[in-house]
C-alpha positions in Angstrom: 31.7 -11.0 -5.8 35.1 -12.3 -5.8 37.8 -10.6 -6.9 37.8 -10.0 -10.8 41.4 -11.8 -11.1 39.8 -15.1 -9.1 37.4 -15.8 -12.1 39.1 -18.3 -15.2 37.7 -20.0 -18.0 38.5 -23.8 -18.5 37.5 -26.1 -21.5 34.0 -28.1 -20.4 34.8 -31.9 -19.7 32.1 -34.8 -19.6 32.3 -34.6 -15.9 31.1 -31.0 -15.9 27.1 -32.1 -16.9 25.8 -32.0 -14.0 26.6 -28.8 -13.2 26.0 -27.2 -16.4 22.9 -28.5 -16.4 22.0 -27.3 -12.9 22.8 -24.0 -13.8 21.0 -24.6 -17.3 18.1 -25.6 -15.3 17.8 -22.4 -13.5 14.6 -20.0 -14.5 16.2 -16.6 -15.1 18.9 -19.0 -17.3 16.6 -20.9 -19.2 14.0 -18.2 -20.0 15.5 -17.3 -23.1 17.6 -20.0 -24.1 16.7 -23.5 -24.8 13.6 -22.5 -26.3 11.8 -21.5 -23.0 12.0 -24.5 -21.2 14.9 -26.2 -18.7 16.7 -28.3 -20.8 17.0 -31.7 -20.2 20.3 -33.6 -19.1 21.0 -35.8 -22.2 20.8 -32.0 -24.0 23.2 -30.6 -22.0 25.5 -34.3 -22.5 25.4 -34.2 -26.1 26.3 -30.2 -26.2 29.5 -31.0 -23.8 30.1 -34.0 -26.4 30.1 -31.9 -29.4 31.9 -29.4 -28.2 35.1 -31.5 -27.5 34.7 -32.7 -30.5 34.6 -29.2 -32.0 37.8 -28.1 -29.9 40.1 -29.9 -31.9 39.6 -26.8 -34.6 41.2 -24.2 -32.8 38.5 -21.2 -31.7 36.1 -23.7 -31.0 34.6 -25.5 -27.7 32.8 -24.9 -24.6 34.5 -23.0 -21.5 33.1 -22.8 -17.9 33.5 -19.7 -15.6 34.6 -20.7 -12.7 36.3 -18.9 -9.4 38.6 -20.2 -6.6 35.6 -22.2 -4.8 35.1 -24.0 -8.0 31.4 -24.8 -9.4 29.6 -23.7 -12.4 28.9 -19.9 -12.5 28.7 -19.8 -16.2 29.9 -20.8 -19.6 30.5 -19.6 -23.1 30.6 -21.7 -26.4 31.8 -21.2 -29.9 30.6 -23.6 -32.1 30.5 -23.5 -36.0 27.9 -21.7 -37.6 26.4 -23.2 -40.6 28.4 -20.8 -43.1 31.6 -20.9 -44.1 34.1 -19.6 -41.4 31.7 -18.0 -39.0 31.2 -18.9 -35.3 27.8 -18.5 -33.1 28.5 -17.5 -29.9 26.2 -18.9 -27.0 26.8 -17.7 -23.3 25.1 -18.3 -19.8 25.5 -16.7 -16.6 23.9 -17.8 -13.2 21.9 -14.7 -12.2 23.8 -14.0 -8.9 26.9 -12.5 -11.3 24.2 -10.7 -13.6 25.7 -6.9 -14.4 29.5 -7.4 -13.5 30.5 -7.8 -16.6 31.4 -11.4 -16.8 29.2 -12.1 -19.6 31.4 -9.5 -22.0 34.6 -10.9 -20.1 33.8 -14.5 -20.9 32.5 -13.7 -24.4 35.4 -11.5 -25.4 37.9 -13.7 -23.8 36.4 -16.6 -26.2 36.1 -14.6 -29.4 39.6 -12.7 -29.1 40.8 -16.2 -29.1 38.9 -17.7 -31.9 40.3 -14.4 -33.6 43.7 -15.5 -33.8 43.4 -19.0 -35.3 42.8 -19.0 -38.7 39.5 -21.0 -38.6 36.9 -18.1 -37.5 36.4 -14.8 -39.1 33.0 -13.9 -38.2 31.0 -14.5 -34.6 27.0 -14.3 -34.7 25.5 -14.4 -31.7 21.3 -14.1 -31.2 18.9 -13.4 -28.8 14.9 -13.5 -28.4 13.3 -9.5 -28.5 12.5 -9.6 -25.1 16.6 -10.2 -23.9 17.5 -6.8 -23.6 20.7 -8.0 -21.0 21.8 -10.2 -24.0 21.7 -7.8 -26.9 23.7 -5.3 -24.4 25.8 -8.1 -24.1 26.1 -7.9 -27.8 26.7 -4.4 -28.0 29.4 -4.0 -25.2 31.0 -6.3 -27.9 31.2 -4.4 -30.3 29.0 -6.5 -32.6 26.3 -5.0 -35.2 22.6 -5.8 -35.8 23.1 -8.5 -38.8 19.4 -9.3 -39.5 15.9 -10.2 -37.6 15.0 -13.8 -37.3 12.4 -16.1 -35.8 12.9 -18.2 -33.0 10.5 -21.0 -31.3 9.9 -18.3 -28.6 9.1 -15.6 -31.3 11.0 -12.4 -32.9 14.6 -12.0 -32.2 17.8 -10.6 -33.9 21.6 -11.8 -34.8 24.5 -9.5 -34.4 27.9 -9.7 -35.8 31.3 -9.1 -35.1 34.1 -9.8 -38.2 38.0 -10.3 -37.1 38.3 -6.8 -38.5 35.8 -5.0 -36.6 36.9 -2.6 -33.8 35.7 -4.7 -31.2 34.8 -3.8 -27.6 35.9 0.0 -26.8 37.0 -0.7 -23.7 38.5 -3.9 -24.1 37.3 -6.2 -21.3 40.3 -7.6 -19.4 40.6 -11.4 -20.8 39.8 -14.1 -18.5 42.8 -16.6 -17.7 42.0 -19.9 -19.7 43.1 -22.6 -18.3 
């Protein structure tokens, strides 16, 4: 893996659709996302466009993980959740970079930024029951079980982190935002 300092998050743009779609269409990535099937390009284009619109609200948006070589190694999104003042967290990461703490660092970087704004008090994330890695990320973020849910692929659970919660301990290093 490249030096940790070489990684950064940057806001997604409409020019990122093909790279993000290529990442999302990898079988190990879409296995628990996008209802277990590769997403169509138009779906990714709509999500990027919506994230750009959401970015007008402090704390919301879609950021891409990249290193000095460029390209899309992952992404993290905070978008409005269907309740007052929470945000929904979604993340994806190329399998080549699993197990290096990058999902936690991406997520914590955007959560910490969102909690500095007054627009977000709570972050919610969910996963399908078989997705042990995603539950591990949520727990490492200091999130706690919120409720059982039913997703298109079956049973799942949502976890929650509130602004006043302790958060991750130890705190992961924040990624540069640019």
